[in-house]
C-alpha positions, 0 to 999 in steps of 0.5 A: 836141143831148145825146150821149143824143139821139145814142145813143137814135137810133142804137139805135132805128134799129137796132131798127126793123130787127128789128121791121120784119122780124118785122112784115113776115112777117104784113102783107097788102100795102096793110096799115095799122099804128097805131104805139104809142109810150111816152116816159119823162118826168123829171116831170108838167111835162115829160109834159105839154109833150109831150103838148101839143105832139103834140096840137098837131102831129099826130092821135095819141092821146096822154096823160100818166100816172105810170109804174105801179108808182110810186106811192111816187115823189116828185110829179113824178116818174116820169111816161110819156107814151103813145099811138098813130098813126091807121093808116098805111101803114108802110115801113122808111124811113117808119119811120126817119123817125118814129122819128127825128121823135119823138125829136126832139120828145121831146128839144125838149119836155119833154124825154122820152125815147122808149122 
């Protein structure tokens, strides 16, 4: 895989620890969370490819749209894929696995960078 993939994965896994520490303080036992996500896509075709993959492989709510504030950009540039998971129980291990899967999905389908 590309070098950016390894760098992005390492960054996101480090970030998970910080986010998880803050979230845990506010969770009741057996709480379920909806995880939100954003991908940066190089263009509309790449964004749509990822949306189709996520629609087929998950039960996530997901859509592609032009990045806010990018009206003057080239027509095929400045796209994002945004979505949320269904409510689910979350642990740090599960969050790490999910982030790794999401980064790999974006790399393989698009490619789009998980943000």
